[in-house]
C-alpha positions as CSV (number, residue, x, y, z in Angstrom):
1,M,91.7,117.9,79.7
2,D,90.3,120.9,81.6
3,G,91.5,124.3,82.7
4,A,94.0,126.6,81.0
5,G,96.6,124.9,78.9
6,V,100.0,124.7,80.4
7,N,103.0,125.6,78.3
8,A,105.3,123.7,80.5
9,L,108.4,124.0,78.3
10,S,108.0,127.6,77.0
11,A,107.2,128.8,80.5
12,H,110.3,127.1,81.9
13,P,113.2,127.3,79.4
14,Q,115.4,125.7,82.0
15,T,113.7,122.4,81.3
16,Y,115.0,122.6,77.7
17,I,118.6,122.9,79.0
18,I,118.1,119.9,81.3
19,M,116.4,117.8,78.7
20,T,119.1,118.6,76.1
21,L,121.9,117.7,78.6
22,M,120.2,114.4,79.3
23,G,120.2,113.6,75.6
24,M,116.5,113.5,75.2
25,R,115.1,114.5,71.8
26,I,112.7,117.4,71.9
27,P,110.2,117.1,69.0
28,A,110.2,120.0,66.6
29,R,106.5,120.8,67.2
30,N,107.4,121.4,70.9
31,R,109.9,124.1,69.8
32,T,107.6,125.9,67.5
33,L,104.1,125.3,69.0
34,M,104.5,124.6,72.7
35,S,101.0,124.2,73.9
36,T,101.3,121.0,75.9
37,Q,99.1,120.4,78.8
38,I,99.6,118.0,81.7
39,D,96.7,115.5,81.8
40,A,94.5,116.2,84.7
41,K,93.1,112.7,85.1
42,P,95.3,110.0,86.5
43,K,95.3,106.8,84.4
44,S,96.5,103.3,84.6
45,R,100.2,103.6,83.7
46,P,100.8,100.1,82.1
47,R,97.9,100.4,79.8
48,V,98.7,104.0,78.8
49,L,102.3,103.2,78.2
50,A,101.4,100.3,76.0
51,K,99.2,102.5,73.9
52,R,101.9,105.2,73.7
53,A,104.4,102.6,72.4
54,N,102.0,101.6,69.6
55,K,101.4,105.2,68.6
56,A,105.1,106.2,68.7
57,A,105.8,103.7,66.0
58,K,103.6,105.5,63.5
59,W,105.1,107.9,60.9
60,N,108.4,106.0,61.2
61,N,108.9,107.9,64.5
62,A,109.3,111.1,62.6
63,V,106.7,112.8,64.9
64,G,107.3,112.9,68.6
65,G,105.1,110.3,70.3
66,A,103.1,110.4,73.5
67,D,106.0,108.8,75.5
68,E,108.2,111.9,74.6
69,Q,105.3,114.2,75.6
70,Y,105.0,112.3,78.9
71,Q,108.7,112.6,79.7
72,L,108.8,116.3,78.7
73,K,105.9,117.1,81.1
74,K,107.4,115.0,83.8
75,Q,110.7,116.8,83.6
76,A,108.9,120.1,83.7
77,V,107.3,119.1,87.0
78,I,110.7,117.9,88.4
79,A,112.5,121.1,87.3
80,E,109.8,123.4,88.8
81,A,109.7,121.4,92.0
82,S,113.5,121.6,92.4
83,R,113.4,125.4,91.9
84,A,110.5,125.7,94.4
85,F,112.4,123.6,97.0
86,G,115.4,125.8,96.4
87,R,113.5,129.1,96.9
88,H,111.3,128.1,99.9
89,G,112.6,124.8,101.3
90,Y,111.1,121.3,101.2
91,K,108.8,121.8,104.2
92,N,107.4,125.1,102.9
93,V,106.4,123.8,99.4
94,S,103.3,121.8,98.7
95,L,102.2,120.0,95.6
96,D,99.4,122.5,95.3
97,E,101.9,125.3,94.9
98,I,103.9,123.4,92.3
99,A,100.7,122.6,90.4
100,K,99.7,126.3,90.6
101,T,103.0,127.4,89.2
102,L,102.6,125.0,86.2
103,N,99.0,126.1,85.8
104,V,97.6,122.6,86.3
105,T,95.5,120.9,89.0
106,K,97.0,118.9,91.9
107,P,95.5,115.7,90.6
108,A,97.5,116.2,87.4
109,L,100.7,115.8,89.3
110,Y,99.7,112.4,90.7
111,Y,99.7,111.2,87.1
112,Y,103.5,111.5,87.3
113,F,104.3,111.1,91.0
114,K,102.7,109.2,93.8
115,N,103.6,111.7,96.4
116,K,105.9,114.5,97.4
117,Q,108.5,112.0,98.7
118,E,108.8,110.4,95.3
119,L,109.2,113.9,93.7
120,V,112.1,114.5,96.0
121,Y,113.8,111.3,94.9
122,E,113.3,112.4,91.3
123,C,115.0,115.7,92.0
124,H,118.0,113.8,93.4
125,E,117.9,111.5,90.4
126,L,117.8,114.5,88.0
127,A,120.9,116.0,89.8
128,M,122.7,112.7,89.4
129,Q,121.8,112.4,85.7
130,L,123.0,115.9,85.0
131,G,126.2,115.2,86.9
132,D,126.8,112.0,84.8
133,R,126.2,113.8,81.5
134,V,128.3,116.9,82.4
135,L,131.2,114.7,83.5
136,Q,131.1,112.7,80.3
137,D,130.9,115.9,78.2
138,A,134.0,117.2,80.1
139,I,135.9,114.0,79.5
140,A,135.1,114.1,75.8
141,S,135.9,117.8,75.4
142,E,139.1,118.1,77.5
143,S,142.4,116.3,77.2
144,T,143.8,116.6,80.7
145,G,142.6,115.5,84.1
146,Y,142.7,119.1,85.4
147,G,140.9,120.4,82.3
148,R,138.2,117.8,82.8
149,I,137.6,118.5,86.4
150,S,137.5,122.2,85.8
151,A,135.0,121.9,83.0
152,F,132.9,119.6,85.1
153,M,132.8,121.9,88.0
154,K,132.0,125.0,85.9
155,K,129.0,123.4,84.2
156,Y,127.7,121.3,87.0
157,I,127.7,124.2,89.5
158,S,125.9,126.4,87.0
159,L,123.2,123.8,86.4
160,L,122.7,123.1,90.1
161,T,122.3,126.7,91.0
162,N,120.8,128.4,87.9
163,E,118.6,125.6,86.5
164,M,117.7,123.5,89.5
165,G,117.7,126.4,92.0
166,A,120.3,124.9,94.4
167,P,117.6,123.0,96.4
168,A,118.6,122.1,99.9
169,I,117.0,118.7,99.5
170,L,120.1,117.6,97.6
171,H,122.1,117.9,100.8
172,D,119.8,115.5,102.7
173,V,118.5,112.1,101.6
174,S,116.3,111.6,104.8
175,M,113.2,113.0,103.0
176,M,113.1,110.0,100.7
177,S,112.0,106.4,101.4
178,A,114.5,103.9,102.6
179,A,114.6,102.2,99.2
180,D,115.2,105.5,97.4
181,Q,117.9,106.5,99.8
182,K,119.7,103.3,99.1
183,K,119.5,103.9,95.3
184,I,120.8,107.5,95.5
185,T,123.6,106.5,97.9
186,L,124.8,103.8,95.5
187,R,124.6,106.3,92.6
188,R,126.7,108.8,94.5
189,R,129.3,106.2,95.3
190,K,129.6,105.2,91.6
191,F,129.8,108.9,90.6
192,D,132.5,109.4,93.3
193,L,134.6,106.6,91.8
194,E,134.3,108.2,88.3
195,L,135.6,111.5,89.6
196,R,138.5,109.7,91.3
197,K,139.5,108.2,87.9
198,V,139.6,111.6,86.3
199,L,141.8,112.9,89.1
200,E,144.1,109.9,88.8
201,G,144.4,110.5,85.1
202,G,145.3,114.1,85.9
203,V,148.1,112.9,88.2
204,Q,149.4,110.6,85.5
205,D,149.3,113.3,82.8
206,G,151.0,115.9,85.1
207,S,148.1,118.4,85.1
208,I,147.3,117.6,88.8
209,A,149.9,117.3,91.5
210,P,150.2,113.9,93.3
211,C,147.5,113.8,96.0
212,N,145.0,111.6,97.8
213,V,142.4,111.6,95.1
214,K,139.7,110.2,97.4
215,L,140.1,113.1,99.8
216,A,140.3,115.6,96.9
217,V,137.0,114.4,95.6
218,F,135.5,114.6,99.1
219,W,136.8,118.1,99.4
220,F,135.5,119.7,96.2
221,M,132.3,117.7,96.0
222,G,131.6,118.5,99.6
223,A,131.9,122.2,98.7
224,I,129.6,121.8,95.7
225,N,127.0,119.8,97.6
226,S,126.9,122.4,100.4
227,L,126.0,125.2,98.0
228,S,122.3,124.5,98.7
229,Q,122.9,125.4,102.4
230,W,124.0,129.0,101.8
231,L,123.7,130.1,98.2
232,H,120.4,131.9,97.4
233,I,119.3,132.0,93.8
234,D,118.4,135.7,94.2
235,G,121.6,136.6,96.0
236,D,124.7,138.6,95.0
237,L,126.6,135.6,93.4
238,R,125.5,133.7,90.4
239,G,126.3,130.0,90.0
240,D,128.9,130.5,87.3
241,E,130.7,133.1,89.5
242,V,130.8,130.6,92.4
243,A,132.1,128.0,90.0
244,D,135.0,130.3,88.9
245,I,135.9,131.0,92.5
246,F,135.8,127.2,93.4
247,I,138.0,126.4,90.3
248,G,140.4,129.1,91.5
249,F,140.7,127.5,94.9
250,L,141.2,124.1,93.2
251,A,144.0,125.5,91.0
252,H,145.8,127.9,93.4
253,G,144.5,127.4,96.9
254,I,144.3,130.5,99.1
255,R,148.0,131.3,99.4
256,P,149.6,134.0,97.2
257,N,151.4,132.8,94.1
258,H,154.8,133.9,95.4
259,A,154.4,131.9,98.7
């Protein structure tokens, strides 16, 4: 390894939040002595992954293995790229700038991603993984359909805006390859169906008024997905504030209570 060591996790605490929500175990040594560095020399992935698998089995897996280190560093790159895209836009951000922010060389990024297009796909995939995890947490923690949708919106909007930087790329799949576009489109459809089930449950338990759940999901997810088009991470409103306003619209609409 060459150059200054990159403290990818301590420099970007948002990555911890994202990794925790995704259910990934962060080794203790990364919490107390976070001095990881992204390898600067691309290597043959199959051979490297095979070696990692062998090393990870030592010490009865009590010590975080190289696979975990690889995933932590990869997630640090994705999280920083997402925030950079959110601040400056996809076309105005280069891999060189992302590498500079992480204090590594550009060749180091190619160890984790083939190109900028693949990195965009990973940002979309990260958003979907966060959505899946937040929805499951909301379902587990709340007992009514309305409570679950409200909890989901609150946490998901906060993550998209505060942790991922509300990147505009999440509003457009055209920057990915055709194959990746198809994968993300299918993921979104599946996620849409899960949200409809929650609303249907709310109609059944009486916490949500009878409605067309398909259009209801289109409505509030359309509002959430459009955040990247107008919300600026350094603007007057924070993500959690926007979430509260959206939840208010969901609960009461825009008419006065006495109407």
